[in-house]
Every structure is written in structure tokens, then in C-alpha cells.
PAZAPA-4460 file (N, C-alpha, C; in steps of 0.05 Angstrom, whole numbers, plus 32768, in hexadecimal, padded with zeros to 4 digits):
% residues 53
    n_x    n_y    n_z   ca_x   ca_y   ca_z    c_x    c_y    c_z   seq   type   mol
   80F5   81E0   7FCB   8100   81C5   7FCC   80E9   81B1   7FD0     1      M     A
   80E5   81A0   7FBC   80D0   818C   7FBE   80DA   8173   7FCC     2      K     A
   80CB   816A   7FE0   80D2   8152   7FEE   80C8   8139   7FDF     3      E     A
   80DA   8127   7FDA   80D2   810E   7FCC   80C8   80FB   7FE1     4      T     A
   80B3   80ED   7FDA   80A7   80DA   7FED   80B4   80BF   7FEA     5      K     A
   80B9   80B2   8000   80C6   8097   8000   80B3   8082   7FF5     6      K     A
   80BC   8074   7FE1   80AC   805E   7FD7   80B8   8043   7FE0     7      T     A
   80A7   802F   7FE2   80B0   8015   7FEB   80A7   8000   7FD6     8      Y     A
   80B7   7FEB   7FD2   80AE   7FD6   7FC0   8093   7FCB   7FC9     9      P     A
   8082   7FC5   7FB6   8067   7FBC   7FBD   8068   7FA3   7FCF    10      T     A
   8079   7F90   7FC8   807B   7F77   7FD9   8082   7F7D   7FF6    11      E     A
   8094   7F91   7FFA   809C   7F98   8015   8084   7FA5   8023    12      A     A
   8075   7FB5   8015   805D   7FC1   8022   8049   7FAC   802A    13      L     A
   8045   7F99   8018   8031   7F84   801E   8039   7F73   8037    14      L     A
   8053   7F71   803C   805D   7F62   8053   805F   7F74   806C    15      R     A
   805B   7F8E   8069   8060   7FA0   8080   8049   7FA0   8094    16      S     A
   804F   7FA8   80AC   803B   7FAB   80C1   8027   7FC1   80BA    17      K     A
   8030   7FD5   80AB   801F   7FEC   80A4   8007   7FE3   8093    18      A     A
   800A   7FCE   8084   7FF3   7FC4   8073   7FE8   7FA9   807D    19      L     A
   7FEF   7FA2   8095   7FE7   7F88   80A0   7FC9   7F85   80A3    20      A     A
   7FBB   7F9C   80A6   7F9E   7F9B   80AA   7F8E   7F97   8090    21      G     A
   7F9B   7F95   807A   7F8D   7F91   8060   7F90   7F74   8058    22      Y     A
   7F7C   7F6A   804A   7F7C   7F4F   803F   7F92   7F4D   8029    23      Q     A
   7FA6   7F3E   802E   7FBE   7F3E   801D   7FB9   7F36   8000    24      Q     A
   7FA8   7F22   7FFC   7FA3   7F19   7FE0   7F96   7F30   7FD0    25      D     A
   7F83   7F3E   7FDB   7F76   7F54   7FCD   7F8A   7F6B   7FCA    26      F     A
   7F9A   7F71   7FDE   7FAD   7F86   7FDD   7FC1   7F82   7FC7    27      A     A
   7FCA   7F69   7FC4   7FDD   7F62   7FAF   7FD1   7F68   7F93    28      R     A
   7FB8   7F62   7F8F   7FAB   7F67   7F76   7FA8   7F85   7F70    29      V     A
   7FA2   7F95   7F85   7F9E   7FB2   7F82   7FB8   7FC1   7F7E    30      L     A
   7FCD   7FB8   7F8B   7FE7   7FC7   7F89   7FF7   7FBB   7F73    31      L     A
   7FF4   7FC6   7F5B   8001   7FBA   7F43   801B   7FC7   7F3B    32      T     A
   8021   7FDE   7F46   803B   7FEB   7F3F   8052   7FDF   7F4F    33      R     A
   806A   7FE2   7F46   8081   7FD6   7F55   8087   7FE4   7F70    34      P     A
   807E   7FFD   7F73   8084   800B   7F8C   806E   8021   7F91    35      A     A
   806A   8026   7FAB   8057   803B   7FB4   8062   8048   7FCD    36      Y     A
   8057   8061   7FD2   805B   806C   7FED   8047   805E   7FFF    37      T     A
   804C   805F   8019   8039   8052   802B   801D   8060   8029    38      L     A
   801D   807A   8026   8004   8088   8023   7FF5   8080   800A    39      R     A
   8002   807D   7FF4   7FF5   8075   7FDB   7FE9   8059   7FDE    40      E     A
   7FF9   8046   7FE9   7FEF   802B   7FEC   7FD7   802A   7FFD    41      A     A
   7FD7   8038   8014   7FC0   8038   8026   7FA8   8045   8019    42      K     A
   7FAC   805A   800A   7F96   8067   7FFC   7F88   8055   7FE8    43      A     A
   7F98   8046   7FD9   7F8D   8033   7FC6   7F7D   801D   7FD4    44      I     A
   7F89   8012   7FE9   7F7C   7FFC   7FF7   7F63   8006   8006    45      L     A
   7F64   801D   8011   7F4C   8028   801F   7F36   802D   800C    46      D     A
   7F3C   8037   7FF4   7F28   803D   7FE0   7F19   8023   7FD7    47      R     A
   7F28   800D   7FD5   7F1C   7FF5   7FCA   7F14   7FE0   7FDF    48      H     A
   7F21   7FE1   7FF6   7F1B   7FCD   800B   7F0F   7FD8   8024    49      L     A
   7F0D   7FF2   8026   7F02   7FFE   803E   7F17   8004   8053    50      G     A
   7F2D   7FF6   8053   7F44   7FFB   8065   7F3E   7FF5   8082    51      G     A
   7F53   7FF9   8092   7F50   7FF5   80AF   7F48   800F   80BB    52      E     A
   7F36   800E   80CE   7F2D   8027   80DB   7F35   8027   80F8    53      K     A
***
């Protein structure tokens, strides 16, 4: 049984506390799909922006 990962609309992720440590204007440019898992979004932002440590 494969577990499906929960995806969230990109705009909701950008407004979430989980991504609050990232510069929102840059994050909006990098996250171009309509939805991501939290892990996917953080991985993309960390790769390009360095992320929060």
C-alpha cells in the first residue's frame, strides 16, 4: 500500500508558518506549480535560497 503525500496549494504554503522563514517574493517565483507537499516546497527553496537553518 503506497501512502500518498498531502499536497497543499502553493498560495497556502506561501502564507503558512512553515515557510515564513523564506523571502516570500523569491519563494513565489520558485514555486511555480499549483500545489506541493511541504517537503517538496522546502527542498526547492533550500536549494535556491539556502533555507532557514
